[in-house]
N, C-alpha and C positions, 0 to 999 in steps of 0.2 A: 532444562530440568530445574525443578523447585531448588535443590541443593546448592547448584551453581549460581543461580541468582540470590539465594540467600546469603552465600559467602561475599558475593559482590555488594549487595545491600547492606549487610552489617558492617563491612570496612568502611564503607561510604558514609553511612549513617553515624557510626561512632567518631569518625574523623581521623581514622587510622591512615586513610590515604586520602589525598585531597585532588581534586580535578581542577583544572584552572578555570578561571572565571570567564574566559573566552577562548575560542578556538574550536575547531572541529575535533571531534573524537573519533578514531578509527576504530571500529569493533571487527575483528577478525574471526571468522569461523564460527558465529552463533548458530546454533539450530533452532528449528521452529519451535521447540519445547523450552527455549530459554526465555525468560522474562526479564527485558531489559529496563524496567520501569524505574529502577534505581538511577539510571542514566538520564541526562536531559535530552530527550529524543529529538529535539529540532537541530541539535548540534552532531548527532551521531550519523556517522557514515558507514553502512553495514557492507562489508566486504567478505562476500562468499561467492564460489564457483558452484554450489550444489542447487540446482534450480528450484526444487521445493522450498528450500529455505529462502533463497532470494524472492521467490514470488510472495512467501509468507510475510516477510518483513516490508516488502513493498506495498502489500495490501493494508498494512498498519500505518502506512504514511511515511516509512522511513526512506531516506535515499539510500540507494544500493548500487553496487557495482562489484566487478569481479577482482579488480586490482585497485591498488591506490592510486588517488589523483591529488598531487600536490602535497604540501605539509600539512602535518595535524599537531594540535596541542597536546594530546593525549592519545593513548591507545589502550585497548582491551583485547587480549587472545584468549580465546577459548581453545585449549591444546585438544587437537585431534588425535586419534588412535595411533597413526603410523608415526614414529618418531622423527623420520627425516622431514616430514611435511611439517611436525610440530617445531622443529628447530628452524625451518625455513620461515613459517610464519612469525616467529619471535624475533628473527633477524630482520625480516621485513619491516615488521613494526618499529623496530629501533631505527631502521634506516630512514623512516619518513616522519618520526616523531620529534618533537623538540622538548617534550616534558616526560611525564610519568607513564612507564608501560606496566600494565596490570596483566597477570598471567593466571589463568584459572583453569582448573581441570580435575577430572576424576583419578582417583589413584589407580583405577584400572586401564586408565589410559596414559598413563606414564607421567602425570604432573610431577610426582616425586623425582624421577631421573632428570627432568628438565629444571628443577629448582636446584637440584645437587650440582649439576653443571654450571648453572649461572652462577652459583655462590663462589665457584672457582675463579670467576672472571671478572666479577664486579661486586659492588656493594649492593645486598639485597636485603629487604625487609625481613622481618619474621614472620613466617607463614601463618595465615589464619586457617586452621583445620575445621572442617564442618561436613558433614554428610558424605563421608568417604571420599573427600575430595580436599584439595588446597587451594589457596590464593595467596599470590605474593606480588611484590612490585619493586621497581627500581626506576632510577632517571635514565633515560636513553643517552647512550654513548658508546664510545668504541668498545669492541671486545667480542663480538660475535659475527664478525665479517665471514669467518669459515663455514658459519652455518647457512649462509645464503643459498638459494636455490642455483643449483649448479646447471639446470636446465634438463631436456630430455636425456634419457639413456637408451642404449641399443641392447636388445635381448636376442635370444635365439630366433633364427629366421630372419634377422635384420629388422624386426619390428622396433617402433620407438615407443618406450613408455615413460612416466614421469612419476616421481615421490608421491605416494599417497594414493595413487589410482589403483583400483582393483587389479590384482595379479601384475603388480608393477615388475617383479623379479623374472617372470617366465610365462609362458603360455598357460592358462588355467586347463587343468586336466578335463575338467567337466564340458568346457567349450571344445576341447579338442575331440572329446568322445562324442559330442553332439554332430560336430562336422564331419566326423568320419562315418556315421551312421545315417546321414540324411540321404533321401532317394535323389537319383540324378536329376530329376526333374520336379520343380517345385511350383512353377507358375511364373508368369510374367513379372507381377508386382509384389515384393516382399517387404517386410519390415523386420528389422532386427532390435528387438525390445530390450533396453538396457546394454547397447552393444560396446560398451567400454571403448578401449583403446584400437578396437577396429578387428581383432582377430576373426571372429566368426563371419563378419561381412565379407572380410578379404577372402575367406574360404568360400562363401557363398557365390562371389562375384566370379569364381572359376567356371560357372555355368554360364554358356553363350546365351540360353534362352532368356534370362533375366533382362528385363528392360528398365526396371528402376529398382532401387534398393535403398528403403529409409533406414538409417540409422539414428536411433532414438536413444540419446544418453543424457542423464542429469547432471554428470560431472563435468564442468567445463575444461578442468585439464585433461581428462581422458579424451573428450571430444577433439582437443587440439593435436593430441596424439594421433587420433584417427584420422584426421586430414592429412598427416604425414604419412600414415601406413596405407591409405587407400588412394591410389591413384587412377581412379576409374570414373569417367563422367556419368555412369548410371547410379552412382551413390549420391544420395542426399542426405546431409548430415543436419540433424535438429538437436539442439540445445533444450530439451523439454524434459518433463516428469512422463516418463513412459505410461504412467497410469492414467494420466489426463490428455496426453496428445491423441489426435485423430487425424487419418489422412483425408485429403480432399475427396478421393474416390475409394470405394472399398477395395481391399485387397485380396490376393490369392492364398497368401500364406504369411504367416508369422512365426519367426523362430526367437527362442529366448533361453537365456541362462540367467534367471531372474536372481536378485539379491535375496539374501534370506536372513539378514542380520541388521538390526538396529543398534548401532553401537557394538557391543560385545553380546548382546543377548539375541537369541535366535528368535526370528519373528515369521513364521510362516505366512501370516496375513499379506506381507509383501508380495510373495510369489502368488497368492490368491488374487491379489489386485491386478497383477500382471495378466493372470488368466481371463478376468473379466475384460479387462481392456482389449485384449487379443480379440476375444469374442464379438467386441463392439466394433472392431474395426475391418472384420472379414466379410467377404461376400457369402451368400447363403451356402455355396458349396466351399467356402474356405477352409484352410487346415492351419492348426498350431502343432508346433513341434517345440517340446520344453524338455530339457534336461534338468535334473535335480538330483541332490544327495539322496540315497536310498531311504533314508528315515523320514524324509519330509512328506506329510500327508496331503498330497495334491490331488490324488485321484477323485476325492468327492467334489471339489470345485471343478475339476474337468467335467466331470458327469453333469454338473448343475448347469454347465454353459455349452457342451457340445453333444451332439446326438450320438456320436459314437466315440468311444475312447478306449485306447489299448495302449499297453507298453510294447513298444517295438524293438527296444534293445535294452540290455542292463547288465550290471556285474555286481560285486558286492558293495562297492562304492556309489554307482551311479544308476539312473534309469532314465529312459527316454520315453515320455508320453505324447501320444499323438492322439489329437483331438479334431474330429471333422465334423461340419456342419453345426455352425453355432446356431444356438437356440433362440428364437426371437425375444422372449423376455429379457434375456442378458444383453442383446444388442440395444434394446431401449433403454435398460437401467444401468448399463455399466458405466 
């Protein structure tokens, strides 16, 4: 976001915060719409487990990884929405950095809370406020050890999740609703798009007739949890953007509980992109089963990409849409 970059650029250009003349700079959690041009690109190491962001920065020539590698001379942390994950990223930055740690984020993502807590533990700069967010910095040192990632947690049903992943504290009710209303037979080759930590895929694999199930998930941490939650040789896990991934051979069915938020803002285009992608990966007679919040306007997109569309179950909160027969144009252009 331009607001985040402008805070960073303003602080660096004004000389309020100085980067070391040498050494790598760890950049934790930047999003694809963040402009990092204020930083020396050849020294930046982008650290993100979200595949679309990883691919975006890699395409720009940045070195990218999921986790830190060695020591860094400075670090920049873009605060995510989940507070536990935000704390863990700041603590991780401190643990691998020998110099300044810059923390930047939107007020709606909780940066003020992180700033307040940091002030209690160390000497922190005066914050730079701009564009509904704040940026502050401090020298790496002790004091945040208890913020470190404590690893996976176990929730109902014995499933393993991690801080910051979707539905980390319990089974998502929409995914449960979809799993409870799917037909007994779906086909032999299935994909679970945006499969998260694996609940829906685990339920699908209760069916003996499925030969292969592709779980496609963009969040590396969620996919790590899915590996622990699904002990079935038929499952193939992919760290990929579900809107871009394609199977080697066309599938019988796709099931999905697509994301519908970009940050805190609702964005139905994400779900529409999942629908188009599903149509492109199905056999001519293939089927899509999608669960969504009742208010989301997915019916038009379903009708655009499938010959037959119906709502097969629903209540006041959720609806399950069934599409059959992907249309030719969508398969070519999705």
